[in-house]
N, C-alpha and C positions, 0 to 999 in steps of 0.2 A: 224843600226844593226838589224838583224832579231830576232823577238821574238821567245821564245820557243813555241811549239804547245800548243794551249789552252787544259787544262786538263792534261798536262804532269807532273804538280806538281813541275817542276824545278823553282828555284828562278829566279827572273828577274836579268839580268846582272847589276852590279853596275853602269856601265857607261850609262845605258839606262835611258832617261828621260821619265817619264810617266806623262801626264797631267790629273789631277783628278778634277772632278767637285764635289764641296761640297754637292750639292743636291744629287748626286749619293751615296756619302758616307753616307748621312743621311738616304737614303732608305736602303743601306746595313745594317746600324745599326738596323733599324726597323725589317728587316727580320731576322737578327741574334738573336735579343732579343725575337721575337715572334715565330720563327721557322716555319713561314707560310707566303705565299704571301698574302692570304686573310686577315689574322690578321694584317699584316703590313699595308696593304692597308687601313684597317678600322682605324688603329691608325693614319695614315698619311692623311686620308680622300681623297684618290685618287683611281683610278681604279686598281684592281689587275693585269690586263694585262700590265698597265703602270709600275707597280712595277717590273714585270718580265722582261720587255724591259730594264729598267734601270739597273737591276742586270746584264743582259747579256752585256750591254754596258760597265759596270765597269769591268766585267770579260774580256772582249775583250781588254780593255785599260791595264789591269794588266797582260794579257797574262796567266791567270791561272784560274781554277775553284775555286770559293769561297764557293760554297755550293754543298753538295751532297743531291740529292732529294730521298726520300724514302716514303713508306706509312705513316710513322710517321711524315713527314714533311721535312723541309730544315734544315740540320745540316751543321755546318761550316766544311770545309775541313782544312788541315793543312795550306794552303795558306790563307784561310779566317780567321783562328785563329791568324795568324801573323799580318793580316791587322786590326783586331778588336782593338787591343791596340792603334794603330796609329789613327784610326778613332775616338775612344773615346777621345783621346787627342785633336783632331781637333774640336770635339764637344764642349769640355770644353773651348777651345780657342775662338770659336764662341760665346759661352755664355758669356765669359768674355768681348769680344769686344762689344756685345750688351749692357752689363751692363755698360761699360765705357761711351758708347755714350748716354745712357739714363740718366746719371747724378745721383747724390746721393739722389734725392728726394724719397719719399715713395716707399716701395716695390710694384711692379706690376706683373701682369702675373699670371700664374697658378703654384702652387707647390703642389705635391702629397706626402703624408706621410703615410707610413704603420705602423700598430701598432697592438699588441695583443688586443682582443676585450674588455678586462676589461679596459685598458687604453683608447681605442678608444671610449668607451661608457661613462665613468664616469670621465674622466680627460681632454681629448683633446678638446671636443667641446667648453667648456667655455674659455679655454686658447686660441684656435684659433680664437674664436669670438672676444676676446679682441685685438688680433693682427690685425685682419681685420678691426675692428673699427678704429684703428690708421692708417690703410693703405687701403683706400677705393678701390684702383686699384688692390688689391690682391685677387686672387681666390684660395681657398684651397680645397683639396680633402683628405678624410681619407679612406684608404684601411684597413678594419678590417678583418683580416684573421687568422684562428687558425693554422698558420704555419709561418715558417720564410720567410720574404719578400726577394725576389731575386733582389738585386740592380743591378747586372751585366746585367740582362735582362730589367733593367729600369722599373720594376713594380712600382716603386715609386722613388722620388728624394731623399728621406732619409727614415729611418725606426727606430722605437723604438723596442728594443729587451730586453728580460729578462735575457739573457746570453751574456756575452762579446764574440763576434766572434774572432776566433783565426786564420782564414784563409781568403785568398782573398785580393784583393787590396782595402782595406777599411780604413777609419779613424773612430775611436771609442771614444766617450766622455761619461763619466758617468753623467747622469742627476740628479738622486736622489735615495735614498733608500726609500722603502715603507714597511709598516707592514700589516700583515694578521693575523686574529684570527678566531677561531670557532664562529659561530653565528647561531641563530635560531629565529623564530618568538615567541613573548611572548605567543601567544595562544598555540603553539605547546608545549612549555616548561611547560605550566600550566596543560597540559593533559598527560604528559609522566613522567617517572621516573627522578628524579633530576640528574644532571651531576655535580659531585663534583671532578672527577678525570678522566684522559684519559681512565682508564679501564671501566668507566661507558658507554662509547660510544658504546660498544657492544649491549647495550640495545635500541639503537636508529637507525632509518633509516638515512643513510648518503647520502649527496648530494655532488657530485664532478665530476671530469673529467672521460670520457671513458678511461679506462686504456691504451688500445692500440692506442689511438689517442692523447696521450700527446706528443707534439712535441718538448718539451724542458724539461730536467730533473728538471729544477727549478720549474716546475709546478706540480710536483708529491707530492703535499702537504700531502695528506692523508697517502701515504706510509711512509712518514717521521715520522708520529706520530703513526704508527703501525696499521692503518685501512686498511683492504683488501676488505671488501664487500661494494659495492657502489650501492644500489638499485635504486637511482635516479642519472643517469650519463648523461652528455652532454659535447661536446667539446666547448660549448659556456659559457662564464662567465655569460652573461646576462640571459641565460636559467637557470643556476644554482641559480642565485640570485632570479629569479622569483619563482622557486620551494621553496626557503626558505621563500619568502614573503607570499606564500599561505600555509605555515605550513607543508610542506612535510617532513622536517627533519632537520638535523644539517649539516653544511658544513663550509668550509674555505671561508672567505670573505675578500676582500681587505678593509682595514680601510677607504680608500678614497671613496669607494662605499657605505658605511653604511649610509651616509646622504641621499642617493637616496632611501633608504628603511627604513623609520622611525619605522616600526614595529619590526625590527630586533634588537636583543641585543647580546652582546658578551657572550660567554660561557667559563667558566674557563680560562679567559685571563691570569692569573698568571702562569698557567701550560702550556698553548699552545700559544706561540707567535712566529711568523715567520717573518724574514726580508728578503726581496729581493731588487733588484736594477733594475732601467730602464737605458738602454744605448742608446744613439743616434748614429746610424750607417750611414755613408755616403760613397759614392764611392770616392776613393782617388783623382781622377781627379777633383772633384767638389770643392776641397779646393781652387782652383784659381778663383771661381766664387763668387764675392763679394755679389751678391744678395742672394745666398744661405747661405753664411756665416752670413749675417745680420739676415736672417730668423732663422737660427739655434741658434744664440745668444738670440733672442727674445723668441724662443720656450723654450730654457733651463731655462731662467729666469722665464717665465710664469709658467712652469711645477712646478718648486721648490716652487714658491709662493702659487700656487693653492694647491699643495700637503700639505703644512703646514697648510693652511686654513681648508681643508677637514678633515685631520687627527685630528685637534683640535676639530672639531665638532663630531667626531665618538665616 
C-alpha cells in the first residue's frame, strides 16, 4: 500500500505495517523534550547530524512530518504529538524490562529529581545521601529551580512541588506538611524595635521573594500576612536565608531550614505560623517502572523522617 506523501499530515492507513526502531523513538523523544537537535544530541551524547538523520528516517518510516522547524527550534506537529504518547509508553516498557532483568537487588543507575530550592538545599541532600549509602550503585541528581519542573520534557524523573498539580498525565502523592515562621537574627532584633504583633513589621526591613517571580501562589507568604514592601528580595530561598543570617531584616523561613542557621530565632510564632505541603509528582507512565517506584517509596519515607527531625530542632 502506498504511503501518504511525507508532510501531508494524513494519518497512516490502519492496515499499513510500520517497522519502528526503538533507538529512533528514543531520539524522537529527546528532540521532542528539548525542542532542539543540538540539545537532544548533547543529552544523548551523539552528533547533532546523526540526530537529524535519525529523525528523518523515522519520519520516512511514519510517512509524516513529526517536527516543524522554526527559529525557536523544533516543535511537534500534529502527527508528532500523536506519536509522543506511544513513544513514552514504549520508553516506560523498556525501562520496566530493564528493571525486570536487573533483578530486585539494590537500586542502580541515575535518577534526577527536581525540587524548589528550599527543599533542594535543606532537606533533600541528607535524605538522598542516606538512600545512596544503602544503594551504592545509585546516582542521584537534584535540579533546584525557582519554577515548576516540566516532567513531560523529562527535565527530571520526578519532582517535588509545593502545589498539587491539576493538569497533565501525572501521578501525585502527598509527602508531608511543613511549617514556616517569621525569623530574624538575634543581632538584628537587638538593634531594632521589638516585634510583638504583625503590625510592628512595618518598622522593619523585610526579606522575601521578588513579587513578580513568585512561580507558585503557595510561596506568596508575605502577602498572606499583609506585607507589601520587600527591600531585600530574591527568587532564591538560600539567598533570603543568607540575608537573614547577616542581619538584613525579618523574613519567612522554613522551620526545617532553621537548624542550618543557628543565629536565627522565630519572631511572634504564635501570631504568624504558616503550613504548606510537599507533593511528589511523577509522569503517569512511570508507575510501571519498579525501580522508580522503589525509589519514590524510599524518598517519601526519608523526607517524612527528616522533616520530623529538623522541625523538632527548630
